[in-house]
C-alpha positions in Angstrom: 0.0 -0.1 -0.1 1.3 3.5 -1.2 1.2 6.8 1.0 -1.7 8.1 -0.8 -3.7 5.0 -0.1 -2.7 5.3 3.5 -3.5 8.7 4.0 -7.0 8.4 2.5 -7.6 5.1 4.6 -7.0 7.7 7.9 -8.8 10.6 6.3 -12.0 8.0 6.0 -11.0 6.6 9.3 -11.1 10.0 11.1 -14.5 11.1 8.9 -16.3 8.0 10.0 -15.6 8.3 13.8 -16.8 12.3 13.5 -19.7 10.9 11.9 -20.5 9.0 14.3 -20.6 11.1 16.7 -22.7 13.0 14.7 -25.1 10.7 14.4 -25.2 10.0 17.9 -25.8 13.5 18.7 -28.5 13.7 16.4 -29.8 10.6 18.4 -29.5 12.7 21.7 -30.8 15.4 20.0 -34.2 13.7 19.2 -34.2 12.0 22.8 -34.1 15.3 24.0 -36.5 17.2 22.2 -39.1 15.0 23.4 -38.3 14.5 26.8 -38.6 18.4 27.3 -41.5 19.1 25.5 -43.3 16.3 27.7 -42.3 18.4 30.3 -42.7 21.9 29.3 -46.1 20.7 29.2 -46.6 19.8 33.0 -47.4 22.3 35.5 -44.3 22.9 37.5 -45.8 25.1 40.2 -48.6 22.9 41.0 -46.0 19.8 41.0 -43.6 21.5 43.3 -46.6 22.3 45.7 -47.9 18.4 45.9 -44.4 17.6 46.7 -44.2 20.1 49.4 -47.0 18.7 50.9 -46.5 15.4 50.0 -46.2 13.9 53.7 -43.2 11.1 52.4 -40.7 14.0 51.2 -37.5 13.0 52.5 -35.5 14.9 54.3 -32.0 15.9 52.9 -28.5 17.1 54.5 -26.5 19.6 52.4 -22.9 19.3 51.8 -20.8 22.0 51.1 -17.2 21.2 50.9 -15.1 24.2 51.0 -11.3 24.8 50.7 -10.4 28.3 50.4 -13.8 29.8 49.4 -13.9 32.7 51.4 -15.2 34.8 48.4 -18.5 33.4 47.5 -19.2 31.0 50.4 -21.7 33.5 52.2 -23.9 34.1 49.2 -23.7 30.1 48.8 -24.7 29.7 51.7 -27.9 32.6 51.7 -28.9 31.0 48.8 -29.3 27.2 50.4 -30.8 28.8 53.6 -33.6 30.3 50.9 -34.5 27.0 49.5 -37.8 26.0 49.6 -38.1 22.7 50.7 -39.6 20.8 54.3 -36.9 19.9 56.0 -33.3 20.3 55.6 -30.1 20.8 57.1 -26.7 22.9 55.7 -23.0 21.2 56.6 -20.3 23.3 55.5 -17.3 21.1 55.5 -13.9 23.5 55.7 -11.0 21.3 54.6 -8.6 23.3 56.5 -8.7 26.5 54.6 -5.5 28.8 54.1 -8.1 31.7 53.9 -10.4 33.3 56.3 -13.5 30.6 54.8 -14.1 29.4 58.4 -14.0 32.6 59.9 -16.2 34.3 56.9 -18.5 31.6 57.7 -18.7 32.1 61.7 -19.0 35.6 61.8 -21.7 35.9 59.2 -23.8 33.2 60.4 -23.1 33.8 64.5 -21.6 30.5 64.8 -21.3 28.9 68.2 -19.2 25.6 69.0 -20.8 22.3 69.8 -20.0 18.7 70.6 -22.2 16.5 68.7 -21.5 12.5 68.1 -19.7 11.7 64.6 -20.1 8.2 63.5 -17.6 6.9 61.3 -19.4 5.1 58.4 -16.4 6.1 56.8 -13.0 6.9 57.7 -11.9 10.4 57.3 -9.4 12.9 58.2 -9.5 14.4 61.8 -12.2 16.6 62.9 -11.2 19.3 64.9 -14.2 21.2 65.6 -18.3 21.5 65.0 -20.0 24.9 64.7 -23.9 25.7 64.7 -25.6 28.6 63.4 -27.7 31.1 66.3 -29.2 32.5 63.6 -30.0 29.5 61.8 -29.9 26.2 63.5 -29.8 24.1 60.6 -26.8 25.8 59.6 -23.8 23.4 61.0 -19.8 23.8 59.9 -17.3 21.3 60.6 -13.7 22.5 60.5 -10.8 19.4 60.0 -7.7 18.7 58.8 -7.2 19.1 54.9 -7.9 15.7 53.4 -9.6 16.9 50.0 -12.9 17.3 48.4 -13.7 13.5 48.7 -12.9 13.4 52.6 -14.7 16.5 53.5 -17.6 15.2 52.1 -17.1 11.9 53.3 -16.9 13.7 56.5 -20.0 15.3 56.1 -22.2 12.6 55.3 -20.9 11.3 58.9 -21.9 14.2 60.6 -25.2 14.2 58.4 -28.1 13.1 60.1 -30.9 12.9 57.0 -30.8 10.0 54.6 -30.0 11.8 51.4 -27.1 14.1 50.8 -26.6 16.9 48.4 -23.5 17.7 47.9 -22.6 21.3 46.7 -19.8 23.3 45.4 -18.9 26.3 47.9 -19.0 28.6 45.0 -22.6 27.8 43.6 -26.4 29.2 44.0 -29.3 27.4 43.7 -32.3 28.7 42.2 -35.2 28.4 45.4 -37.2 25.2 44.0 -34.0 23.3 42.6 -34.0 20.8 45.8 -37.4 20.2 45.3 -37.1 19.5 41.7 -34.0 17.7 42.1 -35.9 15.5 44.7 -38.8 14.9 42.4 -37.6 11.5 40.7 -36.6 10.1 43.7 -39.8 10.8 45.8 -41.9 9.9 42.6 -39.9 6.6 42.4 -40.2 5.6 46.5 -36.6 5.4 46.6 -35.9 3.5 43.4 -33.8 6.6 42.2 -30.7 6.4 44.7 -28.9 9.7 43.0 -30.2 12.7 41.0 -27.7 15.3 39.4 -29.2 18.8 38.3 -29.2 21.4 35.6 -26.1 23.7 36.2 -25.7 26.8 34.3 -22.8 29.4 34.7 -23.5 32.7 36.9 -20.5 34.9 35.1 -22.9 38.6 34.6 -25.8 37.9 36.5 -26.7 40.0 39.3 -26.8 37.9 42.8 -27.4 39.3 46.1 -28.0 37.1 49.5 -27.7 34.2 47.9 -31.0 35.0 45.0 -30.2 35.6 41.2 -31.7 39.4 41.1 -31.2 39.9 37.4 -30.5 37.5 34.8 -27.7 39.1 32.1 -25.2 37.7 29.6 -21.7 38.2 30.0 -19.4 40.0 27.4 -16.7 37.6 27.7 -16.2 35.5 24.6 -14.3 32.8 26.8 -17.2 32.7 29.0 -19.7 32.7 26.7 -18.3 29.4 24.9 -18.3 28.1 28.6 -22.3 28.7 28.4 -22.3 27.0 25.3 -20.5 24.4 26.0 -22.4 23.5 29.1 -25.8 23.7 27.5 -24.7 21.0 25.1 -23.5 18.8 27.5 -26.5 18.7 29.4 -29.1 19.5 27.3 -28.3 16.7 25.2 -25.8 14.1 26.3 -27.1 13.8 30.0 -30.9 14.0 29.2 -30.4 10.8 26.6 -27.8 8.7 28.7 -30.5 9.5 31.7 -33.2 8.1 29.9 -31.5 4.8 29.8 -29.7 5.1 33.4 -26.2 5.3 31.6 -25.4 8.4 33.3 -21.9 8.0 34.5 -21.1 11.8 35.4 -23.6 14.2 37.3 -22.0 17.1 38.6 -20.8 17.2 41.9 -21.8 21.4 42.0 -25.1 19.6 42.6 -26.1 16.4 42.9 -28.6 14.1 45.3 -27.5 10.4 46.4 -28.9 7.9 48.9 -26.8 7.9 52.1 -27.5 4.5 52.6 -26.1 3.7 49.0 -23.0 5.7 49.0 -21.9 4.3 52.4 -22.2 0.5 51.1 -20.6 1.9 48.0 -17.8 3.1 49.9 -18.5 7.0 49.7 -16.2 9.5 47.9 -12.6 7.8 47.0 -10.1 10.4 48.4 -7.0 10.8 46.2 -8.5 11.2 42.6 -8.8 14.1 40.6 -12.8 13.6 39.7 -14.6 12.6 42.8 -18.0 13.1 41.5 -17.8 10.7 38.3 -16.0 7.9 40.4 -18.4 7.7 43.1 -21.5 7.8 40.1 -19.6 4.7 38.9 -18.8 3.1 41.9 -22.8 3.3 42.7 -23.7 1.8 39.4 -20.9 -1.0 40.4 -22.8 -1.4 43.6 -25.7 -1.5 42.3 -24.7 -4.3 39.5 -23.2 -6.1 41.8 -26.4 -6.3 44.1 -28.6 -6.7 41.1 -30.5 -3.7 42.4 -33.1 -2.3 40.1 -32.3 1.2 41.4 -31.2 3.8 39.4 -29.4 7.4 38.2 -31.4 10.1 36.9 -30.1 13.3 35.3 -32.9 16.3 36.0 -33.1 19.3 33.2 -34.7 21.5 35.4 -33.4 22.2 38.6 -30.4 25.2 38.3 -27.6 25.3 39.8 -25.6 28.8 38.9 -21.9 28.7 39.6 -18.8 30.4 38.6 -16.9 29.7 35.5 -13.1 30.8 34.9 -12.7 34.1 33.4 -9.2 33.4 31.7 -8.1 30.9 29.6 -5.2 30.0 32.2 -7.6 29.0 34.6 -10.1 27.4 32.0 -6.9 25.1 31.0 -6.1 23.8 34.4 -10.2 23.4 34.9 -10.1 20.9 31.5 -7.2 19.6 32.0 -8.6 18.1 35.2 -11.7 17.2 33.8 -10.0 15.2 31.1 -7.8 13.7 34.2 -10.4 12.9 36.0 -12.7 11.3 33.5 -9.9 8.8 31.9 -8.6 7.8 35.5 -12.3 6.8 36.6 -12.7 4.5 33.3 -9.4 3.2 34.1 -9.9 2.2 37.7 -12.9 0.7 36.9 -12.1 -0.9 33.3 -12.9 -4.4 34.2 -16.6 -2.6 33.6 -15.9 -2.4 29.9 -17.8 -4.7 27.5 -18.7 -6.7 30.3 -22.3 -8.1 30.1 -22.5 -8.4 34.2 -23.0 -4.7 34.3 -25.7 -4.1 31.7 -26.1 -1.3 29.5 -23.5 0.4 31.7 -20.7 -2.0 30.7 -21.5 -2.6 27.2 -22.6 0.8 26.4 -22.0 3.5 28.7 -18.4 2.7 28.9 -17.3 2.4 25.2 -19.1 5.3 24.7 -17.0 7.6 27.2 -14.1 5.7 26.0 -14.4 6.2 22.6 -16.0 9.8 22.2 -15.1 11.3 25.5 -11.8 10.0 26.5 -9.9 9.4 23.7 -12.2 11.5 21.6 -9.1 14.5 21.8 -6.6 11.8 20.2 -8.7 11.4 17.1 -10.0 15.0 16.8 -6.3 16.6 16.9 -5.5 13.9 14.1 -8.3 15.2 12.3 -6.8 19.1 12.5 -3.4 17.6 11.6 -4.8 15.8 8.4 -6.7 19.1 7.2 -3.8 21.2 7.6 -1.3 18.3 5.9 -4.1 17.9 3.4 -3.9 21.5 1.7 0.3 20.6 1.0 -0.4 17.0 -0.8 -3.0 17.7 -3.8 -6.6 17.6 -4.6 -7.4 14.2 -3.6 -6.6 14.8 0.0 -8.4 18.4 0.0 -11.4 16.5 -1.0 -11.1 14.8 2.0 -10.1 17.4 4.1 -13.1 19.8 3.1 -15.4 17.0 3.9 -13.4 16.1 7.3 -14.0 20.3 8.1 -17.4 20.1 7.4 -18.1 17.1 9.6 -15.9 18.9 13.0 -18.4 22.4 12.1 -21.5 20.2 12.4 -20.2 18.0 15.2 -19.2 21.0 17.4 -20.7 24.2 15.9 -24.4 23.4 15.0 -25.3 21.0 17.8 -23.8 23.9 19.9 -26.7 26.4 18.7 -29.3 23.8 18.6 -28.3 23.2 22.6 -28.7 27.0 23.0 -32.0 27.0 20.9 -33.7 24.0 22.8 -32.4 25.9 26.4 -34.3 29.4 25.0 -37.4 27.4 24.3 -37.7 25.4 27.4 -36.2 28.0 30.0 -36.9 31.8 30.1 -32.8 32.0 29.4 -31.3 33.7 27.0 -34.9 34.4 25.3 -34.1 38.0 23.8 -33.7 37.5 19.9 -30.3 39.6 19.7 -28.6 37.5 22.8 -29.5 34.3 21.1 -28.1 35.6 17.7 -24.9 36.5 19.4 -24.6 33.4 21.0 -25.8 31.3 17.5 -22.6 33.3 15.7 -20.4 32.9 18.5 -20.8 28.9 18.5 -20.3 28.8 14.8 -17.1 29.8 15.4 -16.3 27.1 18.1 -14.5 24.6 16.0 -11.5 27.5 14.8 -10.7 28.5 18.0 -12.3 27.4 21.0 -12.2 23.6 20.6 -8.6 23.4 19.4 -8.0 25.2 22.5 -9.8 22.5 24.8 -8.7 20.0 22.6 -5.0 20.9 23.4 -6.1 20.7 27.5 -7.8 17.4 27.1 -4.8 16.3 25.6 -3.0 17.7 28.6 -5.2 15.4 31.1 -4.6 12.3 29.6 -0.7 13.2 29.7 -1.0 14.0 33.3 -2.9 10.8 33.7 0.0 8.4 31.8 2.5 10.3 34.1 0.3 9.7 37.2 0.5 13.8 37.6 -2.3 14.5 40.5 -1.9 18.2 40.6 -5.3 19.5 41.3 -4.5 22.9 39.8 -5.9 26.1 41.5 -8.9 27.7 40.9 -9.1 31.6 41.4 -12.2 32.7 42.2 -14.1 36.3 42.4 -17.2 35.5 44.0 -20.9 35.3 43.3 -22.1 38.2 45.5 -23.6 41.7 44.3 -20.5 43.6 42.2 -18.2 40.6 42.0 -19.3 38.6 38.9 -17.3 39.6 36.1 -19.4 40.5 33.2 
């Protein structure tokens, strides 16, 4: 076989790969539209009222792991206090912060020291002190030795009194009905749903005061706008489809609810891993299949958790590098599940999908970009293949991002102004030419770090989500 034939074969392999992803996205798009169309017909207010008065509404412990979160922790806690939910408690876990996170919480909520009995369901680092708010008695704070986010969440689980816990990032803001809505499938299924993840949106540019979203505004920073579009594609398409078939491997650590009993049985969060949220979901799936349980994990598109997105390429690079490494790390730790019929759809479909299209997709995409560039120097035959590949990449990235945006505007009150939609659609169409190549290299860095066993978390810089702090 000559070099020309080899080049054409490589071109066809990459093209078929991209077209396969595109077809899969079309399938996800159809399911997402169908699911959201049904939900749009429901009277959310009436359903929420029914849930509030339901005697079987389950109490929830809200866990807020915090490490150097002084910039946004108070606003986040205000949003949790304002949640419309019948019975809950809020537990902040200060994981040995080096800033004044603990002091800020103690002062803002008039904390007093208490001495509760903590049952060690899961082994954790040493707890130093426990506080309770005099202003809001359902708000607690644990001060502990630094052990990482997973260890902090395990500590919170040990103190939690209620059968379900909700994990919230220290820089996140919830809509007042978010917890009620994310608990809806758990309550409706009478506990058959053991975990549920909510929708996450980017708060940058919005006006937030005392934990409430006062006014929704679109940020003017292109790098943040692209993250908004990216989040929409991930949540509005991928997770709705995977949830339909109980194949969700990722529910965001920024906003998710779990059965405390199930998580303890699965071994709790795993310390020392980069992506502790995905790792826990995979562990729960493995536990459920191992025990032949018919319980399931769902993604709920309506609940909204507002989180702060990186505003600089430097910080965004750290985040995406970490996400990529965490993904492949969890897949590798549970590689025995891949194509293993013992684990049902998770082993036969979910794991191959995440291996081929999420974990290793960056390698193939890089090959596609290199092929396009090289082809323009090697003659007409290669140029035709390169053009087909370029069109496929544009369709794969930009078109589906645009559809996700339109789907969001149709099903919610977000981004409904024609001028806003036009600006975001035009930006989405440019994704293939600048934003996607950047994230591609960062994903490859994550793979490289995994191969080197480099567990550097990377420092995330926050401005906070309070009034006058969110950057536009």
